C-alpha positions in Angstrom: 120.6 144.0 97.3 120.2 141.4 100.1 117.0 141.1 102.2 116.8 140.7 105.9 115.9 137.7 107.9 115.1 137.7 111.5 114.3 134.4 113.4 113.0 134.0 116.8 114.0 131.1 119.0 111.5 128.4 120.3 111.8 128.2 124.1 109.6 126.1 126.4 109.7 128.7 129.1 107.1 131.6 129.3 109.7 134.1 128.9 110.7 134.1 125.3 113.8 135.4 123.8 114.5 136.4 120.1 117.8 135.6 118.2 118.0 138.2 115.5 120.5 137.6 112.7 121.3 138.7 109.1 121.1 136.1 106.5 121.9 136.8 103.0 118.8 135.6 100.9 118.1 136.1 97.2 115.0 137.7 95.9 113.2 136.6 92.7 112.2 137.4 89.1 111.2 140.8 87.7 108.3 143.0 88.8 106.8 142.5 85.2 106.8 138.8 85.0 105.5 136.2 82.7 104.0 133.0 84.8 106.5 130.1 85.2 105.4 126.6 84.0 102.6 125.6 86.4 103.6 123.4 89.3 100.4 121.8 89.3 96.6 122.1 88.8 94.6 124.7 91.0 91.5 123.2 92.9 88.3 123.3 90.8 85.9 123.8 93.7 85.8 125.3 97.1 85.4 122.3 99.0 88.6 121.1 97.8 90.5 124.0 99.7 90.4 121.6 102.8 93.3 119.8 101.1 95.4 123.0 100.9 98.9 122.1 102.5 100.8 125.3 101.7 99.0 128.7 102.0 99.9 132.2 101.5 97.9 134.9 103.4 98.2 138.4 101.9 97.3 141.1 104.3 96.3 144.5 102.5 96.9 147.7 104.1 93.2 148.3 104.8 93.2 145.1 107.0 96.6 145.8 108.8 95.6 149.5 109.5 92.8 151.4 111.1 91.9 155.2 111.4 94.6 157.7 112.5 97.0 155.3 110.5 97.7 152.9 113.5 97.6 149.3 113.3 94.4 147.2 113.8 95.5 145.3 116.7 92.2 143.3 117.1 92.1 142.2 113.7 95.7 141.3 113.6 95.4 139.2 116.7 92.7 137.3 115.2 94.6 136.8 112.0 97.6 135.6 113.8 95.3 132.9 115.8 94.0 131.5 112.7 97.3 131.2 110.9 98.9 129.7 114.0 95.8 127.3 114.4 96.4 126.2 110.8 100.2 126.0 111.1 99.5 123.7 114.2 97.4 121.4 112.2 100.4 120.8 110.1 99.8 123.2 107.2 102.8 125.5 105.9 101.7 129.2 106.4 103.4 132.2 104.9 102.3 135.8 105.4 102.7 138.7 103.0 101.9 141.8 105.1 101.6 145.5 104.7 101.8 148.0 107.6 105.4 149.3 108.2 104.6 152.8 106.8 101.3 153.1 109.0 103.0 151.7 112.0 106.0 154.1 111.5 103.8 157.1 110.8 102.0 156.5 114.0 105.2 156.2 115.9 106.7 159.4 114.3 103.8 161.5 114.8 103.8 160.5 118.3 107.5 161.2 118.9 107.2 164.7 117.2 104.4 165.6 119.5 106.4 164.4 122.4 109.4 166.5 121.3 107.5 169.7 121.8 108.7 171.5 124.8 106.4 171.6 127.8 106.7 175.4 128.2 105.7 175.8 124.5 102.7 173.5 125.1 101.6 175.5 128.1 102.1 178.7 126.5 100.2 177.8 123.4 97.3 176.5 125.4 95.2 173.2 125.3 93.2 174.0 122.3 96.2 175.3 120.2 97.9 172.1 121.1 95.3 170.1 119.5 95.6 172.0 116.3 99.4 172.0 116.3 100.5 171.0 112.7 102.6 167.9 112.2 105.2 168.1 109.4 104.6 165.9 106.3 106.2 162.5 106.9 108.4 161.0 104.2 107.2 157.3 103.7 110.8 155.8 103.7 111.3 157.1 107.1 108.0 155.9 108.2 108.8 152.4 106.8 112.4 152.5 108.6 110.6 153.4 111.9 107.7 151.0 111.6 109.3 147.8 110.2 111.0 146.8 113.3 108.0 147.5 115.6 105.7 145.6 113.0 107.7 142.6 113.1 108.2 142.8 116.9 104.2 142.9 117.0 103.8 139.8 114.9 106.4 137.9 116.9 104.9 138.7 120.3 101.5 137.8 118.9 102.7 134.5 117.5 104.5 133.7 120.6 101.3 133.2 122.3 100.7 130.2 120.2 104.1 128.8 120.5 104.8 129.6 116.8 108.1 130.9 115.5 108.1 133.8 112.8 110.8 134.8 110.3 111.2 138.4 108.6 112.1 138.7 104.8 112.3 142.2 103.1 112.5 142.4 99.4 112.7 145.5 96.9 112.2 145.9 93.4 116.0 145.7 92.8 115.9 142.2 93.9 113.6 141.0 91.3 116.3 141.1 88.5 118.7 138.5 89.6 118.1 134.8 89.2 120.6 133.9 91.9 118.8 136.0 94.2 115.5 134.3 93.3 116.8 130.8 93.9 118.4 131.9 97.3 115.0 133.1 98.5 113.3 130.1 97.3 115.9 127.8 99.3 115.6 130.1 102.5 111.7 130.0 102.5 111.7 126.1 101.9 114.1 125.9 105.0 111.9 128.0 107.2 108.9 125.9 106.3 110.9 122.9 106.9 111.6 124.0 110.6 107.9 124.8 111.1 108.5 128.6 110.9 105.9 131.2 109.7 107.7 133.5 107.2 106.6 137.1 107.2 107.4 138.9 104.1 107.1 142.6 103.1 108.5 145.0 100.5 111.6 147.1 101.9 109.9 150.5 101.8 112.7 152.1 103.8 114.9 152.0 100.6 112.3 152.2 97.8 110.4 155.5 97.1 106.7 155.4 97.0 105.1 154.7 93.8 103.1 158.1 94.0 104.0 161.4 95.2 104.5 162.1 98.9 101.7 164.4 98.9 99.1 161.6 99.7 100.8 161.2 103.1 99.7 164.7 104.2 96.2 163.5 105.4 95.9 161.9 108.8 93.7 159.1 107.6 95.6 158.1 104.3 98.9 156.1 103.9 100.9 154.9 101.1 102.7 151.5 101.0 104.2 149.4 98.4 101.7 147.2 96.5 102.2 143.6 97.7 99.7 141.8 95.3 102.0 140.9 92.6 104.5 140.0 95.4 102.0 137.5 97.2 101.0 136.1 93.6 104.8 135.8 92.6 105.5 134.1 96.0 102.6 131.8 95.9 103.6 130.3 92.6 107.4 130.3 93.1 106.7 128.4 96.5 104.1 126.0 94.7 101.5 127.2 97.2 98.2 125.4 97.0 96.2 128.6 98.1 96.7 132.3 98.2 94.3 134.2 100.3 94.3 138.0 99.5 92.5 139.9 102.4 91.1 143.4 101.6 88.3 145.7 102.9 85.7 144.4 100.6 83.7 141.2 100.6 85.4 140.1 97.4 85.3 140.9 93.6 82.0 142.8 92.4 80.6 143.0 88.9 80.8 146.8 89.4 82.0 149.1 92.0 81.0 148.0 95.5 78.3 150.5 96.8 76.4 151.0 93.5 73.0 149.9 93.2 73.2 147.0 91.0 76.7 145.7 92.2 76.7 142.0 92.8 79.3 139.8 94.7 81.0 137.4 92.4 81.2 133.9 94.0 83.5 132.2 91.6 85.3 134.1 89.0 86.9 132.4 85.8 89.5 133.4 83.5 88.2 135.3 80.5 85.4 136.9 82.7 87.3 140.0 83.0 85.1 141.9 80.3 82.3 141.6 82.6 83.7 143.5 85.5 83.7 147.3 85.9 86.4 148.6 88.4 86.0 151.5 90.6 88.6 153.7 92.0 91.2 152.1 94.4 91.0 152.3 98.2 92.5 155.4 99.5 94.4 153.1 101.7 97.0 151.2 99.8 97.9 151.6 96.1 97.0 148.3 94.6 93.1 148.6 93.9 90.8 145.6 93.0 92.0 145.5 89.4 95.7 144.9 90.4 94.3 142.2 92.9 92.5 140.4 90.0 95.5 140.6 87.7 97.8 139.1 90.4 95.0 136.5 91.3 94.5 135.2 87.7 98.6 135.0 87.4 98.7 132.9 90.3 95.7 130.7 89.2 97.7 130.3 85.9 100.7 129.2 87.9 98.7 126.5 89.5 97.7 128.3 92.9 94.0 128.6 93.9 92.9 132.1 95.0 90.2 133.7 97.3 89.8 137.4 97.8 87.9 138.1 100.9 87.2 140.8 103.3 89.5 140.9 106.4 88.0 143.7 108.1 84.5 142.9 108.9 84.3 142.5 112.7 81.9 139.7 112.6 83.7 137.5 110.2 87.4 138.4 110.9 87.9 136.0 113.6 87.2 133.1 111.3 87.5 134.5 107.8 91.0 132.4 106.9 89.8 129.2 108.5 86.3 129.4 107.0 88.0 129.8 103.4 90.5 126.9 104.1 87.3 124.8 105.4 85.9 125.5 101.9 82.9 127.7 102.9 81.4 130.3 100.6 83.6 133.4 101.5 84.8 136.0 99.4 85.5 135.4 95.6 86.9 132.0 94.5 88.9 132.1 91.6 88.7 128.6 89.5 89.7 127.7 86.0 86.8 124.9 85.8 83.5 126.6 84.8 80.6 124.5 85.6 78.3 123.6 82.7 75.0 124.7 84.5 74.1 128.0 86.4 75.5 129.0 89.8 73.3 128.7 92.9 73.0 132.4 92.8 71.8 132.3 89.1 69.4 129.7 90.0 68.0 131.7 92.7 67.4 134.8 90.5 65.8 132.6 87.8 63.6 131.1 90.5 62.5 134.6 91.8 61.8 135.7 88.2 59.7 132.9 87.3 58.1 132.7 90.9 56.6 136.3 90.2 54.9 134.8 87.0 53.9 131.7 89.1 52.3 133.8 91.7 50.1 135.9 89.2 48.6 132.6 87.5 45.1 131.8 88.3 44.2 129.2 90.8 43.0 127.1 88.0 46.2 127.1 86.3 48.3 126.3 89.3 45.9 123.3 89.9 46.4 122.4 86.4 50.1 122.3 87.0 49.8 120.1 90.2 47.7 117.6 88.4 49.8 117.3 85.6 52.7 116.5 87.9 50.5 113.9 89.7 49.9 112.3 86.3 53.7 112.2 85.5 54.4 110.4 88.7 52.4 107.5 87.5 53.1 107.7 83.9 57.0 107.9 84.5 56.9 105.5 87.5 59.4 103.0 85.7 62.0 105.7 85.2 61.5 107.0 88.5 61.7 103.7 90.2 65.0 102.8 88.0 66.7 105.8 89.3 65.6 105.1 92.8 67.2 101.4 92.7 70.4 103.0 91.6 70.3 105.2 94.5 69.4 102.5 96.7 72.3 100.3 95.6 74.9 102.9 95.9 73.5 103.9 99.6 73.7 100.3 100.6 77.1 99.6 99.1 78.6 102.6 100.7 77.8 101.1 104.2 77.4 104.6 105.6 73.7 104.8 105.9 71.5 103.3 108.6 68.6 100.9 107.6 66.3 103.5 108.8 67.7 105.9 106.4 67.7 103.6 103.6 64.2 102.8 104.2 63.2 106.6 103.8 65.1 106.6 100.5 63.1 103.8 99.1 60.3 104.5 96.7 57.5 102.0 95.4 54.8 101.8 92.9 52.4 102.1 96.1 54.2 105.4 97.2 54.1 107.1 93.9 50.4 106.3 93.6 49.7 107.8 97.2 52.0 110.8 96.1 49.8 111.3 93.0 46.6 111.0 95.0 47.9 113.5 97.6 48.9 116.0 95.1 45.4 116.0 93.4 43.9 116.4 96.9 46.1 119.5 97.3 45.4 120.9 94.0 41.6 120.7 94.7 42.1 122.4 98.2 44.5 125.1 97.1 41.9 126.1 94.4 39.3 126.4 96.9 41.5 128.7 99.3 42.8 130.7 96.5 46.3 129.5 97.5 47.0 132.5 99.6 44.8 132.5 102.6 44.3 130.9 106.1 41.5 128.3 105.6 39.6 126.5 108.0 37.6 123.3 107.3 35.5 121.1 109.4 35.2 117.5 108.5 33.6 114.5 110.3 34.1 113.5 113.9 34.6 117.3 114.9 37.9 117.2 112.9 39.3 120.8 112.7 42.1 121.5 110.4 44.1 124.7 109.3 46.1 124.9 106.0 48.2 127.8 105.5 49.4 128.6 102.0 51.0 132.2 101.9 53.3 133.7 99.3 56.7 134.3 100.8 59.1 134.9 97.9 62.1 132.3 97.5 62.0 129.2 99.8 64.9 127.0 100.3 63.8 123.6 101.4 66.7 121.2 102.5 65.6 117.6 103.0 67.3 114.4 103.6 66.8 111.0 102.1 63.2 111.1 101.1 63.0 111.9 97.5 59.2 111.9 97.8 59.6 115.1 99.6 60.6 116.8 96.4 57.2 116.6 94.6 55.3 117.3 97.9 57.1 120.4 98.5 57.0 121.6 95.0 53.3 121.2 94.9 52.8 123.2 97.8 55.1 125.9 96.5 53.1 125.9 93.3 49.9 126.1 95.1 51.0 128.9 97.2 52.9 130.9 94.2 56.3 130.5 95.7 59.5 130.2 94.0 61.6 127.3 95.5 65.2 126.1 95.6 65.5 122.4 96.6 68.7 120.9 98.2 68.3 117.2 98.6 70.7 114.5 100.0 73.6 113.0 97.7 72.1 109.6 98.5 69.0 110.5 96.5 70.5 112.5 93.8 69.5 110.1 90.9 65.8 110.1 92.1 65.8 113.7 92.9 67.0 114.6 89.5 64.1 112.9 87.4 61.5 114.0 89.9 62.8 117.5 89.3 62.7 117.3 85.8 59.3 116.0 85.8 58.3 119.0 88.2 59.8 121.3 85.6 57.9 119.7 82.6 54.6 120.2 84.6 55.6 124.0 85.3 56.3 124.3 81.7 52.7 124.1 80.5 52.2 127.6 81.9 55.7 128.9 81.0 57.2 128.9 84.5 59.6 125.8 84.6 62.4 127.9 86.4 60.2 128.6 89.3 61.5 125.5 91.1 65.2 124.8 90.9 67.3 121.8 92.3 70.7 122.7 93.6 73.0 120.0 92.3 76.2 121.8 92.5 78.9 121.3 95.1 77.1 123.9 97.4 77.4 123.3 101.2 74.2 123.7 103.2 76.2 126.4 105.3 76.9 128.4 102.0 73.2 128.3 101.1 72.3 129.6 104.4 74.4 132.8 104.0 72.4 133.9 101.0 70.2 136.2 103.1 69.9 138.7 100.2 68.4 136.0 98.0 66.4 133.5 100.1 63.3 134.6 102.1 62.8 131.5 104.3 64.5 128.1 104.8 62.4 125.0 105.7 64.7 122.0 106.7 62.9 118.6 106.4 64.7 115.8 108.2 66.1 115.1 111.5 66.0 117.2 114.6 70.0 117.6 114.1 69.5 118.8 110.6 67.0 121.4 112.0 69.5 122.5 114.6 72.4 122.8 112.1 70.2 125.0 109.8 69.1 127.1 112.5 72.8 127.9 113.6 74.0 128.3 110.2 71.2 130.6 108.9 72.6 134.1 108.5 69.6 136.6 108.5 67.2 134.2 107.2 64.0 133.0 109.0 64.1 129.1 109.6 60.8 127.3 109.7 62.0 124.4 111.8 60.2 121.5 113.5 60.7 119.4 116.4 61.2 115.6 116.9 58.4 113.4 116.2 58.4 111.6 119.8 54.9 110.2 119.4 53.4 108.2 122.3 50.5 105.3 122.4 48.9 105.1 125.8 47.2 101.9 126.6 44.6 102.4 129.4 43.3 100.0 131.8 40.0 99.9 129.9 41.4 99.3 126.7 40.2 96.7 123.9 42.7 94.0 123.3 42.0 94.2 119.5 41.9 97.8 119.2 45.2 98.0 121.3 47.2 95.5 119.2 45.9 97.1 115.8 46.6 100.6 117.0 50.2 99.8 118.3 50.9 97.7 115.2 50.0 100.2 112.7 51.7 103.4 114.8 55.0 101.5 114.9 55.3 99.1 112.1 53.4 100.6 109.0 56.1 103.2 108.4 58.7 103.3 111.4 60.9 106.0 109.6 57.7 108.4 109.7 57.7 111.4 112.0 54.3 110.2 113.1 55.3 106.7 114.0 55.1 105.7 117.7 58.4 105.8 119.6 57.1 105.2 123.2 54.5 102.9 124.3 53.1 103.7 127.7 51.1 100.9 129.4 48.8 101.2 132.5 50.2 99.1 135.4 47.1 97.1 135.9 47.8 95.4 132.4 51.2 93.9 133.3 51.1 90.2 133.2 47.6 90.2 131.5 46.6 88.6 128.0 46.5 92.2 126.5 50.1 93.0 127.6 51.5 89.6 126.5 49.7 89.8 123.1 51.2 93.3 122.5 54.8 92.2 123.3 54.3 88.9 121.1 53.0 91.1 118.2 56.0 93.5 118.4 58.3 90.4 118.7 56.9 89.1 115.6 57.2 92.4 113.7 60.9 92.2 114.7 60.7 95.5 116.7 63.6 96.1 119.2 62.2 96.9 122.5 64.0 99.3 125.1 62.6 99.2 128.7 61.7 102.3 130.3 63.2 102.8 134.0 60.0 102.0 135.7 59.2 99.1 133.4 62.7 97.5 133.8 62.2 97.5 137.6 59.1 95.1 137.1 61.1 92.7 135.2 63.7 90.1 136.4 65.1 89.8 133.0 64.3 92.7 130.8 65.4 94.4 127.6 68.1 96.8 127.3 67.2 100.0 129.5 66.4 103.0 127.4 69.0 105.7 127.4 66.6 108.6 126.9 62.9 108.6 127.1 63.0 111.4 124.3 64.6 109.2 121.7 63.1 109.4 118.1 64.1 105.8 116.8 62.7 106.1 113.1 63.2 102.4 112.9 61.7 99.2 114.3 62.4 100.1 117.8 60.6 101.5 120.5 60.6 102.0 124.1 58.0 100.7 126.8 57.3 102.4 130.1 54.8 101.7 132.8 52.3 104.5 134.2 50.0 104.3 137.2 47.2 106.4 135.6 45.9 108.2 132.6 47.1 111.5 134.4 50.5 110.1 134.8 50.5 109.1 131.0 49.6 112.7 130.3 52.4 114.2 132.5 55.0 111.7 130.8 54.0 112.9 127.5 54.4 116.6 128.4 57.7 115.9 129.9 59.3 113.7 127.3 57.1 114.3 124.3 57.6 116.5 121.2 54.0 117.9 120.9 53.5 116.0 117.6 51.0 113.1 117.9 49.8 111.2 120.9 47.1 108.6 121.1 45.0 107.0 123.9 43.5 103.4 123.5 40.5 103.0 125.8 36.9 102.1 125.9 36.2 104.7 128.8 34.9 107.8 127.1 35.2 110.0 130.1 39.1 109.0 130.3 39.3 109.6 126.6 38.0 113.0 126.8 40.3 114.1 129.7 43.1 112.8 127.7 42.1 114.7 124.5 41.5 117.9 126.5 44.8 117.8 128.5 47.4 116.5 126.1 49.0 119.6 124.4 50.0 118.1 121.1 49.5 119.0 117.4 47.4 115.8 117.0 45.6 113.9 119.8 43.6 110.6 118.9 41.6 108.2 120.5 41.5 104.7 119.5 43.2 105.5 116.2 46.8 105.1 114.9 49.3 107.9 115.3 49.9 107.3 111.5 46.6 109.1 110.8 48.4 112.5 111.5 49.1 112.9 107.8 48.0 115.5 105.3 47.2 112.7 102.9 45.0 110.9 105.3 43.3 114.2 106.2 42.4 114.6 102.7 44.4 117.8 102.2 47.3 116.4 100.1 50.6 116.6 102.0 52.2 118.7 104.7 49.5 120.7 106.7 49.6 122.6 109.9 47.4 120.6 112.3 45.6 121.5 115.5 44.4 119.4 118.2 41.8 116.7 117.1 39.2 115.7 119.7 37.0 112.9 118.7 
């Protein structure tokens, strides 16, 4: 038997016309088939799905239909938009669709009701009219009445995106003839060559349903031909790179969805079938998850990657297909390459379990772990620095990283020693506060600090470049009794690996080595941000852009973000020359990549063309600091440095902006307008001016005659990262 192929013409005008013709095509193979020789290797990782050129999208009946057996027009429209988008990107798209029976049943029910005589309707009464019975509708008749409407709907939707479609119908009888199979293959290749989207369906108009017609009596149930094996066979036959099977569940679960312990499987490997308990199939459709898995494994064996995902969720339907093609963690990905280590979901479970034990340890025991980690940082410094040199060499050779980022990446003996001292400080302070309460400490010069270490659960800390962040954050997690997932940048992979090994070695002295996990798989940050049922808090440590990206990507997980470190140093008219030079040099040049480094230097107008101004400029030039002129500063100069593009810039390098102000009050106003409330400094010998500055500037740290670099947990004597309040001297 021949299938039918309907082609639409591509016309430039707004009024579209369709040329429908019957073309003899040949179907393929048998319904019970053995996979042919693989056409190639399937993708091993989700991230590789971006390379998919030829894609088959299978739409299950639950995706295409809605209640009352009608079509889900909104879902179909969004699916069509995504397919057309991918097609216009140069990919070759094919659709295997259900829905003819549903469309036909809705149409026939409507026609039957309309055929009732008006007189009978009036005589029966409105209430009785609502209860009028509709005869049982035969599936083949529904398919015959619905197929043309279904195709017309697809054609109209794709027309909106200047995309042409073609219809292909096949039956079980077509699966037995080799010639038909070759003809179908040839036809599909020709359609793809012409940039046409083939829409394939089983010809239910001439094939009896696989189950008795009795299941069509209910209003909300339908019966259609199973397209799972058809989609898999088509994908392999056409050497497709990817098969996306959309259903009404998120993907494959290890037990029936809805049961208490059911867990969504992120990646499914051949041979894992024994670990799956299948539930009953959906009342909509006939395939069920077991049939989908069998079809997916068959396609995978044939060289086609497969993803089973939810095509009915209203919040994700509009981008589920494009998300999958972009390699995002959506649904269940079938892969033949099983990683040696645990998945990120398994790592999270391991961390949570061990984290509960960590939280139950005595403060002295957690202090012991942190101190042992501090010892390891100095004992193993040669191994750490060797790994760090490898990362530095690769980062430099790649040419993709700025010098500021490479500076953040670099470790040294001095840095490791400072890290060790900071860890020991934290260990002592966390024991005093029992690691779980808000503690307030008063130190010299009226310095008032707060340190918050509250157990939360499982933390995800995402950090860029700085490998020294790993032991710092780990120590804070240990002190507060929190499980921790760490996701560092690829540029520091070698250094992060050895630092994590040392962290786990320290944790092992009390049997909690799994409490801190390093995510070293190919997980994308956006995918991690979707683990809202497993992660309790995300803390991004890096650029302001990273923080914004994480805040956008987080799905139901709180994000503890931070702002930029746009720190100011204001040189007052009563400033000491020596103090001003020392403060500016240390604030800008000691570690320019730090968030507490000076980014903008504010100078009182009276200091222009004075020795103090000249010496500050000479010092910055000697330190090779690139100077940008603020708008007002540039107006005072005949020849000036490049004018700054933004007064809110965090350079993170040997660069800074210089701007002129008329008074201390104008400096305060400038800081409030362009600063980030991190750390701001005044240099002056006038105590009254200093007190006003300290009281008015609304920043976490406000210093008088002190470098902005002082704003650091280590320098405060509290270890590492702390939450600081204003600091009046």
